[in-house]
C-alpha positions in Angstrom: 118.7 115.2 122.7 117.1 111.8 123.9 119.3 107.9 122.7 116.9 106.1 120.3 117.5 102.8 118.6 118.5 102.9 115.1 115.6 101.6 113.1 113.1 102.4 115.9 109.6 103.7 114.7 109.6 107.5 115.0 106.2 109.4 115.0 105.7 111.6 112.5 105.2 114.3 114.2 108.9 113.9 116.0 110.3 113.6 112.3 108.8 116.7 111.6 109.8 118.5 114.5 113.4 117.7 113.4 112.7 119.2 109.6 111.5 122.0 111.2 114.5 122.5 113.6 117.1 121.5 110.7 115.6 124.4 108.6 116.1 126.7 111.5 119.4 125.9 111.8 119.6 122.7 114.6 122.3 120.5 112.6 121.7 118.5 115.0 118.4 117.5 114.7 118.9 115.8 111.5 120.2 112.8 113.9 116.8 112.0 115.0 115.6 112.0 111.1 119.0 109.4 110.5 117.7 107.7 113.5 114.5 106.9 112.2 115.3 105.8 108.9 118.6 104.3 108.6 117.7 101.1 109.2 114.9 101.5 106.4 116.8 103.0 103.9 119.9 100.8 104.3 117.7 97.5 104.0 116.3 99.2 100.8 119.4 100.5 99.7 120.8 96.7 99.9 118.3 94.7 97.9 118.5 97.3 95.0 122.4 97.3 94.7 123.0 93.7 95.8 126.3 94.8 98.1 126.6 95.6 101.4 129.5 97.5 101.3 127.2 100.1 98.3 124.4 99.8 100.3 126.6 101.2 103.3 128.0 103.9 101.3 124.4 104.6 99.2 123.1 105.3 102.8 126.2 107.8 103.4 125.5 109.6 100.1 121.9 109.9 100.7 121.3 111.2 104.2 123.9 114.0 102.7 121.8 114.8 99.9 119.0 114.9 102.1 120.5 117.4 104.4 121.2 119.2 101.7 118.3 119.5 99.7 115.7 119.8 102.6 114.4 122.9 101.6 113.3 121.5 98.7 111.3 118.7 100.8 107.5 120.2 100.9 104.6 118.3 103.2 102.6 117.4 100.0 104.1 113.9 100.9 104.9 112.4 103.2 108.9 113.1 104.4 109.1 108.8 104.2 108.0 108.9 100.4 110.1 111.5 99.7 113.2 110.2 101.4 112.3 107.2 99.4 112.5 108.8 96.1 116.2 110.3 96.6 116.8 107.2 97.6 115.5 105.3 94.0 117.0 108.0 91.8 120.6 107.4 94.5 120.6 104.2 93.8 119.6 103.9 89.9 122.6 106.3 89.5 124.7 103.9 91.1 123.5 101.5 89.1 124.4 102.8 86.3 127.4 103.9 86.8 128.1 100.5 88.0 127.3 99.2 84.6 129.6 101.5 83.1 132.6 100.7 85.5 132.0 96.6 84.5 132.6 97.0 80.9 136.0 96.8 81.1 135.5 94.1 83.8 134.2 92.2 81.6 136.1 92.1 79.1 139.2 90.7 81.6 136.7 88.4 83.2 136.2 87.0 79.3 139.5 86.3 79.0 140.0 84.8 83.1 136.7 83.0 83.4 138.2 81.2 87.0 139.6 84.4 88.5 135.6 85.0 89.3 133.0 82.5 89.9 129.5 82.9 91.9 129.7 82.7 95.6 127.1 79.0 96.3 126.5 80.2 99.7 123.8 82.8 99.1 120.6 82.6 100.6 117.0 82.2 99.5 116.6 86.2 99.5 119.7 87.1 98.2 118.9 84.5 95.1 115.7 86.1 94.6 116.8 89.8 94.6 119.7 88.6 92.5 117.7 87.3 89.6 115.4 90.5 89.8 115.8 93.8 88.1 116.1 97.0 89.6 113.1 97.7 89.2 111.2 94.5 90.2 113.7 94.6 93.6 112.5 97.9 93.8 108.4 97.1 93.2 108.7 94.2 95.4 111.0 96.2 98.6 108.3 99.1 98.6 105.3 97.0 98.4 106.2 94.1 100.6 108.7 95.1 103.2 108.0 98.7 103.5 103.8 98.7 102.8 103.6 101.7 100.7 100.5 101.8 99.1 100.6 101.9 95.0 99.7 105.6 95.2 102.9 106.3 97.6 105.0 104.5 95.3 104.1 106.2 91.9 105.0 109.5 94.2 108.7 108.0 94.9 109.6 106.0 91.4 107.5 109.2 89.5 104.9 106.3 87.8 101.2 106.0 87.2 99.9 103.9 90.4 97.9 101.5 88.3 100.9 101.1 85.8 102.7 99.8 89.2 100.0 97.6 89.9 100.3 95.6 86.9 103.8 95.4 87.3 103.8 94.3 90.3 101.1 92.0 89.3 103.5 90.2 86.6 106.4 90.2 89.9 103.7 88.1 91.5 103.1 86.1 88.9 106.7 85.2 88.2 107.6 84.9 91.6 104.9 82.0 91.3 106.1 80.4 88.6 109.7 80.7 89.5 108.4 79.2 92.7 106.7 75.8 90.8 109.5 76.0 88.4 111.9 74.8 91.4 109.1 72.1 93.0 108.2 74.4 95.5 104.5 75.6 96.9 104.0 79.4 96.0 100.8 79.4 97.9 100.9 81.9 101.0 104.5 82.5 99.9 104.1 85.9 97.7 102.1 88.9 97.9 99.2 89.5 96.0 98.7 93.1 94.9 96.0 95.3 96.4 
């Protein structure tokens, strides 16, 4: 099997061949799928979950789930869109679990506020993503970073593409306003919906 750079572009044909090989019982062929999408899925999970450790765990869990459920994939949508749908739902589940765990922790934080402080050395991207909801982060990553169409995003998120277009436009305006409030120049920095 040939060695590839993690995250390197892999043709959809090669991915389709790997899917067919895995379905035929060749477990080793799944490595092609992992190498093709591992970096993208990690980046996606990192910006949704806002934690390197959680993103690393999520990537492993997502690929295990994809391997187990590969028979459910149908070519009605691209494999990439199906994979992102699995990642999207997994990340939402992780956020829900985190919120349940944080209820107890928040009581402790209220009683001991100095034990937890926000890191001040975050970069602008982390600060921006940290200020967004999971849905807003998801919209921004899928549209701007991964460059999916609103139709593809609708399939991934299970939403109407027109509604996603409106949500993205509101998010764009929010980011422009946020940048203006900080005294910056928003022009040319935030992608327009199209």
